Each structure stands twice: as C-alpha cells, then as structure tokens.
C-alpha positions in Angstrom: 1.3 7.6 -17.3 5.3 7.9 -16.4 6.5 4.8 -14.9 8.4 7.0 -12.3 5.1 8.1 -10.6 4.6 4.4 -10.1 8.5 4.2 -8.6 7.2 6.7 -6.0 4.5 4.3 -4.6 6.3 2.2 -1.6 4.3 -0.8 -2.8 5.6 -0.7 -6.3 9.3 0.8 -5.6 10.6 -2.3 -5.7 9.9 -3.5 -9.3 12.2 -3.3 -12.3 11.3 -0.7 -15.1 9.9 -3.0 -17.1 7.6 -4.2 -14.9 6.7 -0.8 -13.7 6.4 0.4 -17.5 4.0 -2.7 -17.9 1.5 -1.1 -15.0 2.1 2.3 -16.3 1.0 1.4 -19.6 -2.6 0.6 -18.1 -2.7 3.0 -15.4 -4.9 5.8 -15.0 -5.5 8.4 -12.8 -8.2 10.3 -11.0 -8.7 13.5 -9.0 -10.9 13.9 -6.2 -11.8 17.1 -3.8 -11.9 17.6 0.2 -15.2 15.3 0.9 -15.5 13.8 -2.1 -16.0 10.0 -1.9 -13.6 7.5 -3.7 -15.6 4.6 -2.7 -18.9 2.9 -1.1 -19.0 0.6 1.4 -21.2 -2.7 0.2 -20.4 -1.4 -3.7 -18.9 -3.6 -6.2 -14.9 -2.7 -6.4 -13.5 -2.2 -9.8 -10.6 -0.8 -9.6 -7.5 -0.5 -7.1 -6.2 3.2 -6.1 -2.7 4.1 -5.2 -2.9 7.6 -3.5 0.0 10.0 -5.1 -1.4 13.3 -2.8 -3.6 13.9 -0.3 -4.9 12.1 3.0 -8.8 10.4 3.2 -10.4 8.3 5.7 -11.3 4.7 5.7 -14.9 4.1 7.6 -16.5 1.2 8.4 -20.2 1.5 9.4 -19.7 4.8 9.6 -16.8 4.5 12.2 -13.3 5.8 10.8 -11.1 3.0 11.4 -7.6 4.3 9.8 -6.5 7.2 7.5 -4.4 6.9 4.8 -2.3 9.3 2.5 0.9 9.2 0.1 2.2 6.2 -1.2 -0.5 4.1 0.3 -3.1 1.6 -1.8 -6.3 0.6 -1.4 -9.2 -1.0 -3.0 -7.9 -4.6 -3.3 -10.0 -6.7 -1.3 -12.9 -5.9 -3.6 -11.1 -6.4 -6.9 -8.9 -9.0 -5.3 -10.9 -11.3 -3.0 -14.6 -9.9 -2.2 -16.2 -8.0 -5.3 -17.6 -5.9 -2.9 -16.1 -2.5 -1.2 -15.4 -3.4 2.5 -15.2 0.4 3.5 -15.9 3.9 2.4 -13.2 6.0 1.6 -13.5 10.1 1.7 -11.0 12.5 0.7 -10.0 14.5 3.8 -7.8 16.9 1.5 -7.6 17.3 -2.2 -6.6 13.4 -3.5 -5.0 12.5 -6.2 -5.0 8.7 -7.3 -3.4 6.6 -9.9 -6.1 3.6 -10.2 -5.7 0.3 -11.5 -9.2 -1.4 -13.1 -10.0 -5.4 -12.3 -8.7 -6.3 -15.9 -5.3 -4.9 -15.8 -4.8 -5.9 -12.1 -5.4 -9.8 -13.3 -3.0 -9.2 -15.9 -0.4 -7.9 -13.8 -0.1 -12.0 -13.3 1.4 -11.8 -16.8 3.2 -8.8 -17.6 4.1 -7.9 -13.6 4.4 -10.6 -11.6 6.3 -9.3 -8.8 3.6 -6.4 -8.5 0.6 -9.2 -8.4 2.4 -10.9 -5.7 3.0 -7.7 -3.6 -0.5 -6.8 -4.1 -1.9 -10.3 -2.8 0.6 -9.9 0.2 -1.5 -6.6 0.9 -4.4 -8.1 0.8 -3.3 -11.1 2.9 -2.3 -8.6 5.5 -5.1 -6.3 5.4 -7.7 -9.3 5.7 -6.0 -11.0 8.6 -5.7 -7.7 10.6 -9.7 -7.5 10.4 -9.8 -10.7 11.7 
C-alpha cells in the first residue's frame, strides 16, 4: 500500500515517513457496498479500519449512535481492549477502508510507536465517552 493513503487519515497524518511506511507494509484494504456490514456487535474483532471513502452508521443495540466517514478510524476497542466488537457498523454508501489486523497493530509498538500511542489515545477517548 502507498503510505500517502495512510497520511490522508488524520490519526496517522503527523507520523514520520518511516512510520507510515511501516504501517503501509502490513495494511490491507477492503471495499463494501452500501448496506453491507463492516462489523457485528458482540463478534470477536481482529481488525482496525481507517475509512478512506464513504460513510457508515455505528449502531449499538440496533440504534445508530453516530455516523463515521472519511478519515475516521473504527474497531480499535475490540482489537486493543475488549476482544469483542462494541458496535455494529453498516455502510451507508460505498465504503473503502484500510485494514490493520490485530497482530500488526500490536507490532506497531516496535515499528511505529507514535501510531500505537495515537491508537491508545483514541481507545481512551472512546471508552471514556461510553461511560
């Protein structure tokens, strides 16, 4: 993957080229059609998603709690803390996401520590707002 795609995601935009390349070397991509489900609440989560294009509704217990779109990162709670998805995410338009699997996210501690710090901060923000 081209590291400039990651640099367009606000969470990663301030990272060094070296760290962006480290992430890009393990990142994947996934495309969904409108109406398709990205994650299911309660299922095991093995991947973090950075939205490149499109929008999606984040739902808990069948109720939309927010809409996410270009530049947002989702899925970090299951990967970094809970193990299970805290929400269902359904594409509301064609969706293009960058994927980072759990093993690669944990490897960021060694290869892109600033990115790991940013993901932990996002996790803390999300879990604090859920309280």
